[in-house]
N, C-alpha and C positions, 0 to 999 in steps of 0.2 A: 375701559373697565366698567362693568355694570355694577350698580349699587345693590343688586338683588341677590347678594350672597347670603343674607340672613333674613330674608323677608318672611313675614308671618303668613300663615295659610289664608287669612281673610283679606289680604290685599287684592283689590280688583281694578282700581282706577289710578290713572296718573294725574297729578296736579302739577302744573308748572309754576315754580316759584313760591307758591303758598297754597295752603289747603283751603279750597273753596267748598268742598263737600262737608257735610255735617256728620259724617260717619267715619268709623275707623278703617274702612276699606280703601281709603284714598292714600296713595303714597306720593309724597312731595319730592320732586326732582328740582334741585336748586340750580341757579345759574352756574354754568361750567360743568355740570354733571351730565352723564349720559345714561341712556337705556339701550340695551342691546337685546336682540331676540330674532326669532323666525316669524315672519308674517303668516298668521294663520287664517285671518279673514279680513276682507275689506268690504264694508257695508255702506250703503247710502244712509245719511242721517236724516231723520225727520224733524230735527230740532235746530237746524241752521248751522251745523258744523261742517257741512259738505260731505265728509266721509267719517266713518268710525273705523279705527284700525285695531285689530286684535293680535297681540304678540304673545308668543310662547317664549318666556324668559327663563334662562337657566336657573335652577334651584328655586323656582317659584312654582308651586303645584298647580295653580290656576292660571289661565291666560290673562293677560293684562289688557284693559281697554284704554285706548287713547283716542280722545275726540280730536277731530281735525281742527287745525288752526290754519289761517290763510297761508302763511309761509310754509307750514308743514305739508298742506295739500299741494301747493305749488311744487315743492321739492320732491314729493312722491309722485308727481305727474298727474295729479287730479285737479289742478287749478288752471291758471292762465299761462304758465310757463311751458315751453315746448321741450319737455324732458321725457325720457322713457318712463312709463308707469311702473311702479313697484307692483310686484305680483305675489300671489300666494307662494310660500316656500322660500322667498328671498330672505337673506339675512340682512338686518338693518341695524344701524347705530344712530340714535337720535341724541344730539347734544343740545341742551337748552342753552342758548347764548344770551338771552336777556329779553327785555320788554321795551316797548316804545309807545308813545301816545299816537293814536290814529287821528285822522282828520275829523272824525265824529266824536272825539273825546273819550273813546274807549281805550283799552290796553291791547296792543298787538304783541305777538310773541315771535321771537326769532330763533331759528334752529340751524345747526349744521347737520347734514344728513349724509351718511355713507351707506351704500347698498352693494351687497355681493349677490349677483344674480345666480340662481340655482335652476 
């Protein structure tokens, strides 16, 4: 189930676990919660995210931007794992399952991903 049933018009970005952005356009998805939508765009990131994903989410007037995380990029087929790539038009459900410390001392993010190919 998507949390976007009563989203305000100004929501534009997803933050996983906590709000890292300093504006009201960020929507926080907590551990155990999911985001569902149709993949509208997949773009290369110029800021180190690997990919930028744009989802059209039900009942949200604007597409939602999701910056790639290592686990998410891998499970969408744009990382080091040999899985079929998510494509424009596919239905996706991203469940945020938690964080972990990386070898470099940063925070890593874990996801369960379901894809319905269209």
